[in-house]
C-alpha positions as CSV (number, residue, x, y, z in Angstrom):
1,X,88.3,93.5,90.1
2,X,90.6,90.9,91.6
3,X,91.6,91.2,95.2
4,X,95.1,90.5,96.5
5,X,95.4,89.0,100.0
6,X,98.3,90.3,102.0
7,X,99.1,88.8,105.4
8,X,100.5,91.1,108.1
9,X,101.1,90.8,111.8
10,X,99.5,93.4,114.0
11,X,99.5,93.3,117.8
12,X,100.8,89.8,117.6
13,X,98.0,88.6,115.4
14,X,98.3,87.3,111.9
15,X,95.9,89.5,109.9
16,X,95.0,89.8,106.3
17,X,94.0,92.8,104.2
18,X,92.4,92.9,100.8
19,X,93.9,95.1,98.2
20,X,92.2,95.8,94.9
21,X,94.2,95.4,91.7
22,X,92.0,97.8,89.9
23,X,91.3,100.7,92.2
24,X,89.8,102.7,89.4
25,X,86.7,100.6,89.5
26,X,85.0,102.8,92.1
27,X,81.6,101.6,93.5
28,X,78.8,104.1,93.7
29,X,75.8,103.8,96.0
30,X,72.6,102.4,94.4
31,X,70.5,102.1,97.5
32,X,68.9,104.9,99.5
33,X,71.0,106.2,102.4
34,X,69.9,104.2,105.5
35,X,67.8,106.3,107.8
36,X,69.5,104.8,110.9
37,X,72.8,106.3,109.6
38,X,71.2,109.7,109.3
39,X,70.3,109.5,112.9
40,X,74.0,108.9,113.8
41,X,75.1,111.8,111.6
42,X,72.6,114.1,113.3
43,X,73.7,113.1,116.8
44,X,77.5,112.9,116.2
45,X,78.6,115.2,113.4
46,X,78.5,118.9,113.9
47,X,79.8,119.6,110.4
48,X,76.8,117.7,109.0
49,X,74.3,119.6,111.1
50,X,75.7,122.9,109.7
51,X,75.0,121.9,106.1
52,X,72.0,122.9,104.0
53,X,69.5,120.2,103.0
54,X,71.2,119.8,99.6
55,X,74.6,119.6,101.1
56,X,73.4,117.0,103.7
57,X,72.2,114.8,100.8
58,X,75.6,115.1,99.2
59,X,77.4,114.4,102.4
60,X,75.3,111.3,103.0
61,X,76.1,110.1,99.4
62,X,79.8,110.5,100.0
63,X,79.7,108.7,103.4
64,X,77.9,105.8,101.8
65,X,80.2,105.8,98.8
66,X,83.3,105.8,101.1
67,X,82.0,102.8,103.1
68,X,81.4,100.9,99.9
69,X,85.0,101.3,98.8
70,X,86.9,101.1,102.1
71,X,86.7,98.3,104.6
72,X,86.8,99.2,108.3
73,X,88.0,96.4,110.6
74,X,88.5,96.2,114.3
75,X,91.7,94.8,115.7
76,X,91.3,93.5,119.3
77,X,88.1,95.6,119.5
78,X,84.6,95.6,118.0
79,X,83.6,98.1,115.4
80,X,79.9,99.1,115.1
81,X,78.1,101.3,112.5
82,X,78.6,104.4,114.6
83,X,82.4,103.9,114.4
84,X,82.2,103.4,110.7
85,X,80.1,106.5,110.2
86,X,82.7,108.5,112.3
87,X,85.6,107.2,110.1
88,X,83.7,107.9,106.9
89,X,82.8,111.4,108.1
90,X,86.4,112.1,108.9
91,X,87.3,111.2,105.3
92,X,84.5,113.3,103.8
93,X,84.9,116.5,105.8
94,X,88.2,117.6,104.3
95,X,87.3,116.8,100.7
96,X,83.6,117.9,100.8
97,X,84.5,120.9,98.6
98,X,85.4,118.6,95.7
99,X,82.4,116.8,94.2
100,X,84.4,114.2,92.3
101,X,87.1,113.3,94.8
102,X,87.7,109.6,95.2
103,X,90.1,108.1,97.8
104,X,92.0,105.8,95.4
105,X,95.0,105.3,97.8
106,X,93.2,103.5,100.7
107,X,91.6,100.1,100.9
108,X,91.1,99.5,104.6
109,X,91.0,101.3,107.9
110,X,92.0,99.3,110.9
111,X,90.6,100.3,114.3
112,X,92.7,99.7,117.4
113,X,91.2,100.0,120.9
114,X,93.6,102.8,122.0
115,X,97.1,104.0,121.4
116,X,99.8,101.8,119.8
117,X,103.5,101.8,119.2
118,X,105.7,101.6,116.1
119,X,105.4,97.8,116.2
120,X,101.6,98.1,116.3
121,X,101.4,96.8,119.8
122,X,98.6,97.9,122.1
123,X,100.3,96.9,125.3
124,X,103.6,97.9,126.9
125,X,105.6,101.1,126.8
126,X,105.9,103.8,124.1
127,X,102.3,103.5,123.0
128,X,101.8,107.1,121.9
129,X,100.5,106.7,118.3
130,X,96.8,107.4,117.8
131,X,96.7,107.2,114.0
132,X,98.9,106.6,111.0
133,X,98.8,106.3,107.2
134,X,100.6,103.1,106.1
135,X,103.4,102.7,103.6
136,X,105.4,99.9,102.2
137,X,103.7,96.6,103.0
138,X,101.1,98.7,104.8
139,X,100.3,100.7,101.7
140,X,96.6,101.4,101.3
141,X,95.9,101.0,105.0
142,X,95.2,103.5,107.8
143,X,95.2,102.7,111.5
144,X,93.2,104.7,114.0
145,X,92.7,104.5,117.7
146,X,89.0,103.9,118.5
147,X,89.3,106.0,121.6
148,X,90.9,108.9,119.7
149,X,88.3,108.5,116.8
150,X,85.4,108.9,119.2
151,X,87.0,111.7,121.2
152,X,87.5,113.7,118.1
153,X,83.8,114.0,117.6
154,X,82.9,114.3,121.3
155,X,85.2,117.4,121.9
156,X,85.0,119.6,118.8
157,X,86.4,122.7,120.5
158,X,89.9,121.5,121.3
159,X,91.1,121.9,117.7
160,X,92.0,118.2,117.6
161,X,90.6,115.4,115.5
162,X,92.9,112.4,115.0
163,X,90.9,110.8,112.2
164,X,90.7,114.1,110.2
165,X,94.4,114.6,110.8
166,X,95.2,111.2,109.2
167,X,92.9,111.7,106.2
168,X,94.6,115.1,105.6
169,X,97.9,113.1,105.5
170,X,96.3,110.8,103.0
171,X,95.1,113.7,100.8
172,X,98.7,115.1,101.0
173,X,100.0,111.7,100.0
174,X,97.9,111.7,96.9
175,X,100.4,114.2,95.4
176,X,103.2,111.6,95.8
177,X,104.7,112.1,99.2
178,X,103.4,113.3,102.6
179,X,105.3,116.6,102.7
180,X,102.7,119.2,103.8
181,X,102.3,120.6,100.3
182,X,98.9,119.4,98.9
183,X,99.9,119.8,95.3
184,X,96.8,118.1,94.0
185,X,94.6,120.7,95.7
186,X,96.7,123.8,95.7
187,X,97.0,126.0,92.7
188,X,100.7,126.6,91.8
189,X,100.7,130.3,92.6
190,X,99.9,129.5,96.2
191,X,102.7,126.9,96.7
192,X,105.5,129.3,97.6
193,X,103.4,131.5,99.9
194,X,102.2,128.3,101.6
195,X,105.7,127.1,102.3
196,X,106.8,130.5,103.5
197,X,103.8,130.7,105.8
198,X,104.4,127.2,107.2
199,X,108.0,128.1,108.0
200,X,106.8,131.3,109.7
201,X,104.1,129.5,111.8
202,X,106.5,126.7,112.8
203,X,108.9,129.3,114.1
204,X,106.1,130.9,116.1
205,X,105.3,127.4,117.6
206,X,109.0,127.0,118.6
207,X,109.0,130.5,120.1
208,X,105.9,129.7,122.2
209,X,103.9,132.4,120.5
210,X,101.2,130.3,118.9
211,X,98.0,128.6,120.0
212,X,98.5,126.0,117.3
213,X,99.1,122.4,118.6
214,X,102.9,122.2,119.2
215,X,102.9,118.9,117.3
216,X,102.5,121.0,114.2
217,X,106.1,122.2,114.7
218,X,107.4,118.7,114.0
219,X,107.6,119.2,110.3
220,X,105.7,120.7,107.3
221,X,103.5,117.5,106.9
222,X,102.4,117.5,110.5
223,X,101.8,121.3,110.5
224,X,99.4,120.9,107.5
225,X,97.4,118.2,109.3
226,X,97.4,120.0,112.6
227,X,96.4,123.3,111.0
228,X,93.6,121.4,109.1
229,X,92.2,120.1,112.4
230,X,92.1,123.7,113.7
231,X,90.4,124.8,110.4
232,X,87.6,122.3,110.6
233,X,87.0,122.5,114.3
234,X,87.5,126.2,115.1
235,X,87.4,128.0,111.8
236,X,86.2,131.4,113.2
237,X,89.0,131.4,115.8
238,X,91.6,130.4,113.2
239,X,90.4,133.2,110.9
240,X,90.7,135.7,113.8
241,X,94.1,134.6,115.1
242,X,95.7,133.4,111.9
243,X,93.9,135.1,109.0
244,X,96.6,134.4,106.4
245,X,96.6,130.7,107.3
246,X,92.8,130.5,107.3
247,X,92.7,132.1,103.8
248,X,95.1,129.7,102.3
249,X,93.4,126.6,103.9
250,X,90.1,127.9,102.6
251,X,91.6,127.9,99.1
252,X,93.2,124.4,99.6
253,X,90.0,122.8,100.8
254,X,87.6,124.9,98.7
255,X,85.5,125.5,101.8
256,X,84.5,128.7,103.6
257,X,84.4,127.1,107.1
258,X,83.9,130.4,108.9
259,X,80.5,130.7,107.1
260,X,79.3,127.5,108.5
261,X,77.3,127.6,111.8
262,X,79.3,125.1,113.7
263,X,77.7,126.4,116.9
264,X,74.7,124.3,115.8
265,X,75.0,121.7,118.5
266,X,74.8,118.0,117.7
267,X,71.1,117.1,118.2
268,X,70.5,115.2,121.4
269,X,67.6,112.9,120.7
270,X,65.3,111.6,123.4
271,X,63.1,108.6,122.9
272,X,60.1,110.8,122.3
273,X,61.8,113.2,120.0
274,X,60.8,113.3,116.3
275,X,63.1,110.9,114.4
276,X,65.8,112.8,112.5
277,X,65.1,110.6,109.4
278,X,62.0,112.7,108.9
279,X,59.7,109.7,109.0
280,X,57.2,111.6,111.2
281,X,57.5,109.0,113.9
282,X,59.0,109.3,117.4
283,X,62.6,108.3,117.6
284,X,61.8,105.3,119.9
285,X,59.4,104.0,117.2
286,X,61.7,104.4,114.3
287,X,65.5,104.6,114.1
288,X,65.8,104.4,117.9
289,X,64.3,100.9,118.1
290,X,67.8,99.4,118.4
291,X,68.4,101.8,121.4
292,X,65.3,101.0,123.3
293,X,64.4,97.4,122.4
């Protein structure tokens, strides 16, 4: 596997990214999932907490696998393991229903401190972009706002998660273009009903008759990502208010989200709580050492 070094300019800095020539050479985990990472998942990811024990093991494997195959780099900000786990979880949640899914169209995620503009600047006016999937010379790269990344997992009732939104774009792009029609995931017989439903739901947004994020009315691609955020954050509400949309997204992602108990709160761990890694020790004596020492 021979890397290609590409130099780009971001936020006025000369930066390089590594692109693999042979992306088919996928790296699989060979070491146990770090128990400290499990603690982060338990505290931060509601989706993970709603899984069965077997599913949690599979989620952990996929998170570890993603981080072996995709670099996560901070631009004008620091990136710690919690940030990396949040990015990886955002990647895995949409494709969790597909055991053999591999993100072959991404090499690196760049983390900006906050919003940026079309010139990738983090200062000045018109800084409204919180995430994007690169194309052209930025092919294989995703950019995420660190602030938006963290907010997406702090507030999981607002039907918004920027990182999941961008990974859904990336899934959409796997079919060739980002057009809101996930051809790689959607069976052919659902394509026309899906397009018809998108048009109908966009009209409802324009008419002010929808609780779906108005940004979803921008185009079909944005509607798909916005609706997906809703699906993974508030599935029961989506099923109640938009049953047809819920049913199609359930088929697209191969996940019955309404059956998951997302009301299972992220576990708040005190220093004397049992460690979530199941070591039998108190948190402060195990995975929490880095917090309290």
